[in-house]
CHARMM internal coordinates of N, CA and C (Angstrom, degrees):
IC EDIT
DIST 1 N 1 CA 1.4520
DIST 1 CA 1 C 1.5254
ANGL 1 N 1 CA 1 C 111.02
DIST 1 C 2 N 1.3165
ANGL 1 CA 1 C 2 N 116.81
DIHE 1 N 1 CA 1 C 2 N -20.22
DIST 2 N 2 CA 1.4608
ANGL 1 C 2 N 2 CA 119.56
DIHE 1 CA 1 C 2 N 2 CA -177.32
DIST 2 CA 2 C 1.5232
ANGL 2 N 2 CA 2 C 112.04
DIHE 1 C 2 N 2 CA 2 C -60.43
DIST 2 C 3 N 1.3367
ANGL 2 CA 2 C 3 N 116.79
DIHE 2 N 2 CA 2 C 3 N -39.94
DIST 3 N 3 CA 1.4593
ANGL 2 C 3 N 3 CA 119.22
DIHE 2 CA 2 C 3 N 3 CA -179.48
DIST 3 CA 3 C 1.5282
ANGL 3 N 3 CA 3 C 112.17
DIHE 2 C 3 N 3 CA 3 C -72.45
DIST 3 C 4 N 1.3259
ANGL 3 CA 3 C 4 N 117.57
DIHE 3 N 3 CA 3 C 4 N -11.79
DIST 4 N 4 CA 1.4608
ANGL 3 C 4 N 4 CA 120.98
DIHE 3 CA 3 C 4 N 4 CA -179.55
DIST 4 CA 4 C 1.5265
ANGL 4 N 4 CA 4 C 112.48
DIHE 3 C 4 N 4 CA 4 C -106.45
DIST 4 C 5 N 1.3122
ANGL 4 CA 4 C 5 N 117.87
DIHE 4 N 4 CA 4 C 5 N 4.10
DIST 5 N 5 CA 1.4621
ANGL 4 C 5 N 5 CA 120.97
DIHE 4 CA 4 C 5 N 5 CA -173.18
DIST 5 CA 5 C 1.5225
ANGL 5 N 5 CA 5 C 113.99
DIHE 4 C 5 N 5 CA 5 C -60.41
DIST 5 C 6 N 1.3222
ANGL 5 CA 5 C 6 N 117.96
DIHE 5 N 5 CA 5 C 6 N -24.44
DIST 6 N 6 CA 1.4599
ANGL 5 C 6 N 6 CA 120.87
DIHE 5 CA 5 C 6 N 6 CA 179.55
DIST 6 CA 6 C 1.5275
ANGL 6 N 6 CA 6 C 112.53
DIHE 5 C 6 N 6 CA 6 C -101.66
DIST 6 C 7 N 1.3193
ANGL 6 CA 6 C 7 N 117.55
DIHE 6 N 6 CA 6 C 7 N 4.73
DIST 7 N 7 CA 1.4635
ANGL 6 C 7 N 7 CA 122.84
DIHE 6 CA 6 C 7 N 7 CA -179.33
DIST 7 CA 7 C 1.5320
ANGL 7 N 7 CA 7 C 108.99
DIHE 6 C 7 N 7 CA 7 C -82.36
DIST 7 C 8 N 1.3290
ANGL 7 CA 7 C 8 N 116.83
DIHE 7 N 7 CA 7 C 8 N 117.76
DIST 8 N 8 CA 1.4648
ANGL 7 C 8 N 8 CA 120.90
DIHE 7 CA 7 C 8 N 8 CA -177.44
DIST 8 CA 8 C 1.5266
ANGL 8 N 8 CA 8 C 112.25
DIHE 7 C 8 N 8 CA 8 C -61.03
DIST 8 C 9 N 1.3313
ANGL 8 CA 8 C 9 N 117.42
DIHE 8 N 8 CA 8 C 9 N -38.19
DIST 9 N 9 CA 1.4618
ANGL 8 C 9 N 9 CA 120.25
DIHE 8 CA 8 C 9 N 9 CA 178.98
DIST 9 CA 9 C 1.5282
ANGL 9 N 9 CA 9 C 110.41
DIHE 8 C 9 N 9 CA 9 C -64.06
DIST 9 C 10 N 1.3207
ANGL 9 CA 9 C 10 N 117.23
DIHE 9 N 9 CA 9 C 10 N -39.03
DIST 10 N 10 CA 1.4617
ANGL 9 C 10 N 10 CA 121.14
DIHE 9 CA 9 C 10 N 10 CA 177.87
DIST 10 CA 10 C 1.5266
ANGL 10 N 10 CA 10 C 110.37
DIHE 9 C 10 N 10 CA 10 C -66.37
DIST 10 C 11 N 1.3201
ANGL 10 CA 10 C 11 N 116.82
DIHE 10 N 10 CA 10 C 11 N -42.30
DIST 11 N 11 CA 1.4685
ANGL 10 C 11 N 11 CA 120.59
DIHE 10 CA 10 C 11 N 11 CA 178.45
DIST 11 CA 11 C 1.5267
ANGL 11 N 11 CA 11 C 110.78
DIHE 10 C 11 N 11 CA 11 C -60.92
DIST 11 C 12 N 1.3420
ANGL 11 CA 11 C 12 N 116.96
DIHE 11 N 11 CA 11 C 12 N -42.29
DIST 12 N 12 CA 1.4652
ANGL 11 C 12 N 12 CA 120.54
DIHE 11 CA 11 C 12 N 12 CA 177.84
DIST 12 CA 12 C 1.5190
ANGL 12 N 12 CA 12 C 110.68
DIHE 11 C 12 N 12 CA 12 C -61.80
DIST 12 C 13 N 1.3361
ANGL 12 CA 12 C 13 N 116.33
DIHE 12 N 12 CA 12 C 13 N -44.46
DIST 13 N 13 CA 1.4586
ANGL 12 C 13 N 13 CA 120.42
DIHE 12 CA 12 C 13 N 13 CA -179.60
DIST 13 CA 13 C 1.5274
ANGL 13 N 13 CA 13 C 110.31
DIHE 12 C 13 N 13 CA 13 C -62.84
DIST 13 C 14 N 1.3191
ANGL 13 CA 13 C 14 N 115.91
DIHE 13 N 13 CA 13 C 14 N -44.16
DIST 14 N 14 CA 1.4564
ANGL 13 C 14 N 14 CA 121.42
DIHE 13 CA 13 C 14 N 14 CA -177.74
DIST 14 CA 14 C 1.5266
ANGL 14 N 14 CA 14 C 111.77
DIHE 13 C 14 N 14 CA 14 C -64.94
DIST 14 C 15 N 1.3173
ANGL 14 CA 14 C 15 N 116.92
DIHE 14 N 14 CA 14 C 15 N -34.58
DIST 15 N 15 CA 1.4635
ANGL 14 C 15 N 15 CA 120.73
DIHE 14 CA 14 C 15 N 15 CA -178.59
DIST 15 CA 15 C 1.5238
ANGL 15 N 15 CA 15 C 112.19
DIHE 14 C 15 N 15 CA 15 C -68.52
DIST 15 C 16 N 1.3234
ANGL 15 CA 15 C 16 N 116.81
DIHE 15 N 15 CA 15 C 16 N -26.54
DIST 16 N 16 CA 1.4572
ANGL 15 C 16 N 16 CA 120.30
DIHE 15 CA 15 C 16 N 16 CA -178.78
DIST 16 CA 16 C 1.5140
ANGL 16 N 16 CA 16 C 113.78
DIHE 15 C 16 N 16 CA 16 C 80.73
DIST 16 C 17 N 1.3249
ANGL 16 CA 16 C 17 N 117.21
DIHE 16 N 16 CA 16 C 17 N 3.35
DIST 17 N 17 CA 1.4629
ANGL 16 C 17 N 17 CA 120.61
DIHE 16 CA 16 C 17 N 17 CA -178.51
DIST 17 CA 17 C 1.5236
ANGL 17 N 17 CA 17 C 112.57
DIHE 16 C 17 N 17 CA 17 C -71.03
DIST 17 C 18 N 1.3198
ANGL 17 CA 17 C 18 N 117.09
DIHE 17 N 17 CA 17 C 18 N -23.66
DIST 18 N 18 CA 1.4651
ANGL 17 C 18 N 18 CA 121.65
DIHE 17 CA 17 C 18 N 18 CA -178.59
DIST 18 CA 18 C 1.5276
ANGL 18 N 18 CA 18 C 108.92
DIHE 17 C 18 N 18 CA 18 C -131.34
DIST 18 C 19 N 1.3478
ANGL 18 CA 18 C 19 N 117.47
DIHE 18 N 18 CA 18 C 19 N 74.60
DIST 19 N 19 CA 1.4672
ANGL 18 C 19 N 19 CA 120.03
DIHE 18 CA 18 C 19 N 19 CA -173.64
DIST 19 CA 19 C 1.5289
ANGL 19 N 19 CA 19 C 114.43
DIHE 18 C 19 N 19 CA 19 C -64.74
DIST 19 C 20 N 1.3250
ANGL 19 CA 19 C 20 N 116.78
DIHE 19 N 19 CA 19 C 20 N -14.43
DIST 20 N 20 CA 1.4620
ANGL 19 C 20 N 20 CA 119.50
DIHE 19 CA 19 C 20 N 20 CA -179.32
DIST 20 CA 20 C 1.5273
ANGL 20 N 20 CA 20 C 112.92
DIHE 19 C 20 N 20 CA 20 C -84.86
DIST 20 C 21 N 1.3365
ANGL 20 CA 20 C 21 N 117.49
DIHE 20 N 20 CA 20 C 21 N -12.20
DIST 21 N 21 CA 1.4617
ANGL 20 C 21 N 21 CA 121.86
DIHE 20 CA 20 C 21 N 21 CA -178.36
DIST 21 CA 21 C 1.5277
ANGL 21 N 21 CA 21 C 109.14
DIHE 20 C 21 N 21 CA 21 C -91.76
DIST 21 C 22 N 1.3288
ANGL 21 CA 21 C 22 N 117.60
DIHE 21 N 21 CA 21 C 22 N 124.42
DIST 22 N 22 CA 1.4686
ANGL 21 C 22 N 22 CA 119.09
DIHE 21 CA 21 C 22 N 22 CA -179.10
DIST 22 CA 22 C 1.5241
ANGL 22 N 22 CA 22 C 112.65
DIHE 21 C 22 N 22 CA 22 C -73.87
DIST 22 C 23 N 1.3226
ANGL 22 CA 22 C 23 N 115.44
DIHE 22 N 22 CA 22 C 23 N 150.92
DIST 23 N 23 CA 1.4548
ANGL 22 C 23 N 23 CA 121.28
DIHE 22 CA 22 C 23 N 23 CA 172.40
DIST 23 CA 23 C 1.5273
ANGL 23 N 23 CA 23 C 106.51
DIHE 22 C 23 N 23 CA 23 C -67.00
DIST 23 C 24 N 1.3120
ANGL 23 CA 23 C 24 N 118.43
DIHE 23 N 23 CA 23 C 24 N 148.86
DIST 24 N 24 CA 1.4635
ANGL 23 C 24 N 24 CA 119.04
DIHE 23 CA 23 C 24 N 24 CA 178.47
DIST 24 CA 24 C 1.5380
ANGL 24 N 24 CA 24 C 111.38
DIHE 23 C 24 N 24 CA 24 C -53.64
DIST 24 C 25 N 1.3082
ANGL 24 CA 24 C 25 N 116.25
DIHE 24 N 24 CA 24 C 25 N 127.63
DIST 25 N 25 CA 1.4694
ANGL 24 C 25 N 25 CA 123.89
DIHE 24 CA 24 C 25 N 25 CA 179.91
DIST 25 CA 25 C 1.5255
ANGL 25 N 25 CA 25 C 112.49
DIHE 24 C 25 N 25 CA 25 C 65.12
DIST 25 C 26 N 1.3328
ANGL 25 CA 25 C 26 N 117.13
DIHE 25 N 25 CA 25 C 26 N 27.29
DIST 26 N 26 CA 1.4566
ANGL 25 C 26 N 26 CA 119.91
DIHE 25 CA 25 C 26 N 26 CA -178.88
DIST 26 CA 26 C 1.5109
ANGL 26 N 26 CA 26 C 112.29
DIHE 25 C 26 N 26 CA 26 C -149.16
DIST 26 C 27 N 1.3150
ANGL 26 CA 26 C 27 N 115.89
DIHE 26 N 26 CA 26 C 27 N -151.90
DIST 27 N 27 CA 1.4499
ANGL 26 C 27 N 27 CA 120.90
DIHE 26 CA 26 C 27 N 27 CA -176.71
DIST 27 CA 27 C 1.5205
ANGL 27 N 27 CA 27 C 110.56
DIHE 26 C 27 N 27 CA 27 C -114.81
DIST 27 C 28 N 1.3217
ANGL 27 CA 27 C 28 N 115.68
DIHE 27 N 27 CA 27 C 28 N 163.51
DIST 28 N 28 CA 1.4572
ANGL 27 C 28 N 28 CA 120.44
DIHE 27 CA 27 C 28 N 28 CA 177.68
DIST 28 CA 28 C 1.5246
ANGL 28 N 28 CA 28 C 109.20
DIHE 27 C 28 N 28 CA 28 C -74.88
DIST 28 C 29 N 1.3262
ANGL 28 CA 28 C 29 N 115.72
DIHE 28 N 28 CA 28 C 29 N 162.89
DIST 29 N 29 CA 1.4635
ANGL 28 C 29 N 29 CA 118.65
DIHE 28 CA 28 C 29 N 29 CA 176.45
DIST 29 CA 29 C 1.5181
ANGL 29 N 29 CA 29 C 109.96
DIHE 28 C 29 N 29 CA 29 C -65.39
DIST 29 C 30 N 1.3263
ANGL 29 CA 29 C 30 N 116.64
DIHE 29 N 29 CA 29 C 30 N -34.72
DIST 30 N 30 CA 1.4625
ANGL 29 C 30 N 30 CA 120.14
DIHE 29 CA 29 C 30 N 30 CA 178.67
DIST 30 CA 30 C 1.5305
ANGL 30 N 30 CA 30 C 110.28
DIHE 29 C 30 N 30 CA 30 C -62.12
DIST 30 C 31 N 1.3321
ANGL 30 CA 30 C 31 N 117.27
DIHE 30 N 30 CA 30 C 31 N -44.75
DIST 31 N 31 CA 1.4650
ANGL 30 C 31 N 31 CA 120.86
DIHE 30 CA 30 C 31 N 31 CA 178.71
DIST 31 CA 31 C 1.5299
ANGL 31 N 31 CA 31 C 110.72
DIHE 30 C 31 N 31 CA 31 C -66.54
DIST 31 C 32 N 1.3234
ANGL 31 CA 31 C 32 N 116.95
DIHE 31 N 31 CA 31 C 32 N -40.65
DIST 32 N 32 CA 1.4629
ANGL 31 C 32 N 32 CA 121.35
DIHE 31 CA 31 C 32 N 32 CA 178.02
DIST 32 CA 32 C 1.5308
ANGL 32 N 32 CA 32 C 110.15
DIHE 31 C 32 N 32 CA 32 C -61.85
DIST 32 C 33 N 1.3295
ANGL 32 CA 32 C 33 N 116.74
DIHE 32 N 32 CA 32 C 33 N -47.33
DIST 33 N 33 CA 1.4636
ANGL 32 C 33 N 33 CA 120.83
DIHE 32 CA 32 C 33 N 33 CA 179.85
DIST 33 CA 33 C 1.5223
ANGL 33 N 33 CA 33 C 111.10
DIHE 32 C 33 N 33 CA 33 C -60.26
DIST 33 C 34 N 1.3332
ANGL 33 CA 33 C 34 N 116.68
DIHE 33 N 33 CA 33 C 34 N -43.64
DIST 34 N 34 CA 1.4620
ANGL 33 C 34 N 34 CA 120.94
DIHE 33 CA 33 C 34 N 34 CA 179.33
DIST 34 CA 34 C 1.5288
ANGL 34 N 34 CA 34 C 110.69
DIHE 33 C 34 N 34 CA 34 C -61.79
DIST 34 C 35 N 1.3169
ANGL 34 CA 34 C 35 N 116.93
DIHE 34 N 34 CA 34 C 35 N -44.95
DIST 35 N 35 CA 1.4653
ANGL 34 C 35 N 35 CA 121.69
DIHE 34 CA 34 C 35 N 35 CA -179.25
DIST 35 CA 35 C 1.5266
ANGL 35 N 35 CA 35 C 111.11
DIHE 34 C 35 N 35 CA 35 C -63.13
DIST 35 C 36 N 1.3239
ANGL 35 CA 35 C 36 N 117.30
DIHE 35 N 35 CA 35 C 36 N -45.86
DIST 36 N 36 CA 1.4662
ANGL 35 C 36 N 36 CA 121.30
DIHE 35 CA 35 C 36 N 36 CA -178.08
DIST 36 CA 36 C 1.5290
ANGL 36 N 36 CA 36 C 110.89
DIHE 35 C 36 N 36 CA 36 C -68.59
DIST 36 C 37 N 1.3240
ANGL 36 CA 36 C 37 N 117.19
DIHE 36 N 36 CA 36 C 37 N -43.94
DIST 37 N 37 CA 1.4704
ANGL 36 C 37 N 37 CA 120.38
DIHE 36 CA 36 C 37 N 37 CA -179.37
DIST 37 CA 37 C 1.5237
ANGL 37 N 37 CA 37 C 111.41
DIHE 36 C 37 N 37 CA 37 C -65.71
DIST 37 C 38 N 1.3250
ANGL 37 CA 37 C 38 N 116.57
DIHE 37 N 37 CA 37 C 38 N -38.25
DIST 38 N 38 CA 1.4608
ANGL 37 C 38 N 38 CA 120.60
DIHE 37 CA 37 C 38 N 38 CA 178.06
DIST 38 CA 38 C 1.5274
ANGL 38 N 38 CA 38 C 110.62
DIHE 37 C 38 N 38 CA 38 C -63.41
DIST 38 C 39 N 1.3035
ANGL 38 CA 38 C 39 N 116.46
DIHE 38 N 38 CA 38 C 39 N -43.45
DIST 39 N 39 CA 1.4639
ANGL 38 C 39 N 39 CA 121.04
DIHE 38 CA 38 C 39 N 39 CA 178.45
DIST 39 CA 39 C 1.5306
ANGL 39 N 39 CA 39 C 110.55
DIHE 38 C 39 N 39 CA 39 C -64.76
DIST 39 C 40 N 1.3169
ANGL 39 CA 39 C 40 N 116.43
DIHE 39 N 39 CA 39 C 40 N -43.89
DIST 40 N 40 CA 1.4642
ANGL 39 C 40 N 40 CA 120.80
DIHE 39 CA 39 C 40 N 40 CA 179.75
DIST 40 CA 40 C 1.5270
ANGL 40 N 40 CA 40 C 110.33
DIHE 39 C 40 N 40 CA 40 C -62.04
DIST 40 C 41 N 1.3269
ANGL 40 CA 40 C 41 N 116.90
DIHE 40 N 40 CA 40 C 41 N -43.46
DIST 41 N 41 CA 1.4630
ANGL 40 C 41 N 41 CA 120.78
DIHE 40 CA 40 C 41 N 41 CA 178.76
DIST 41 CA 41 C 1.5305
ANGL 41 N 41 CA 41 C 110.30
DIHE 40 C 41 N 41 CA 41 C -61.41
DIST 41 C 42 N 1.3250
ANGL 41 CA 41 C 42 N 116.79
DIHE 41 N 41 CA 41 C 42 N -38.77
DIST 42 N 42 CA 1.4606
ANGL 41 C 42 N 42 CA 120.52
DIHE 41 CA 41 C 42 N 42 CA 176.99
DIST 42 CA 42 C 1.5215
ANGL 42 N 42 CA 42 C 111.91
DIHE 41 C 42 N 42 CA 42 C -63.32
DIST 42 C 43 N 1.3098
ANGL 42 CA 42 C 43 N 116.73
DIHE 42 N 42 CA 42 C 43 N -40.03
DIST 43 N 43 CA 1.4697
ANGL 42 C 43 N 43 CA 120.60
DIHE 42 CA 42 C 43 N 43 CA 177.50
DIST 43 CA 43 C 1.5255
ANGL 43 N 43 CA 43 C 111.10
DIHE 42 C 43 N 43 CA 43 C -63.72
DIST 43 C 44 N 1.3167
ANGL 43 CA 43 C 44 N 116.23
DIHE 43 N 43 CA 43 C 44 N -45.12
DIST 44 N 44 CA 1.4709
ANGL 43 C 44 N 44 CA 120.61
DIHE 43 CA 43 C 44 N 44 CA 179.53
DIST 44 CA 44 C 1.5233
ANGL 44 N 44 CA 44 C 110.38
DIHE 43 C 44 N 44 CA 44 C -63.10
DIST 44 C 45 N 1.3359
ANGL 44 CA 44 C 45 N 116.88
DIHE 44 N 44 CA 44 C 45 N -44.48
DIST 45 N 45 CA 1.4652
ANGL 44 C 45 N 45 CA 120.14
DIHE 44 CA 44 C 45 N 45 CA 177.32
DIST 45 CA 45 C 1.5269
ANGL 45 N 45 CA 45 C 110.85
DIHE 44 C 45 N 45 CA 45 C -58.02
DIST 45 C 46 N 1.3247
ANGL 45 CA 45 C 46 N 117.10
DIHE 45 N 45 CA 45 C 46 N -40.96
DIST 46 N 46 CA 1.4598
ANGL 45 C 46 N 46 CA 121.08
DIHE 45 CA 45 C 46 N 46 CA 178.86
DIST 46 CA 46 C 1.5177
ANGL 46 N 46 CA 46 C 112.55
DIHE 45 C 46 N 46 CA 46 C -65.00
DIST 46 C 47 N 1.3126
ANGL 46 CA 46 C 47 N 116.85
DIHE 46 N 46 CA 46 C 47 N -35.31
DIST 47 N 47 CA 1.4676
ANGL 46 C 47 N 47 CA 121.15
DIHE 46 CA 46 C 47 N 47 CA 179.18
DIST 47 CA 47 C 1.5251
ANGL 47 N 47 CA 47 C 110.55
DIHE 46 C 47 N 47 CA 47 C -71.24
DIST 47 C 48 N 1.3295
ANGL 47 CA 47 C 48 N 116.40
DIHE 47 N 47 CA 47 C 48 N -39.85
DIST 48 N 48 CA 1.4662
ANGL 47 C 48 N 48 CA 121.12
DIHE 47 CA 47 C 48 N 48 CA -176.94
DIST 48 CA 48 C 1.5264
ANGL 48 N 48 CA 48 C 111.45
DIHE 47 C 48 N 48 CA 48 C -68.22
DIST 48 C 49 N 1.3272
ANGL 48 CA 48 C 49 N 116.90
DIHE 48 N 48 CA 48 C 49 N -35.81
DIST 49 N 49 CA 1.4807
ANGL 48 C 49 N 49 CA 120.18
DIHE 48 CA 48 C 49 N 49 CA -176.23
DIST 49 CA 49 C 1.4715
ANGL 49 N 49 CA 49 C 112.59
DIHE 48 C 49 N 49 CA 49 C -73.06
END
COOR INIT
IC SEED 1 N 1 CA 1 C
IC BUILD
């Protein structure tokens, strides 16, 4: 992250103010949240069964 500290797009992504905008060369916070929550829900479903 050090090399991106002056990148405005990275700062916007890090702030969380625009979750639909992807980090440069990565995914948006919205996509990240969806991916992590989906995986977590799958783990919980596996534990419950």
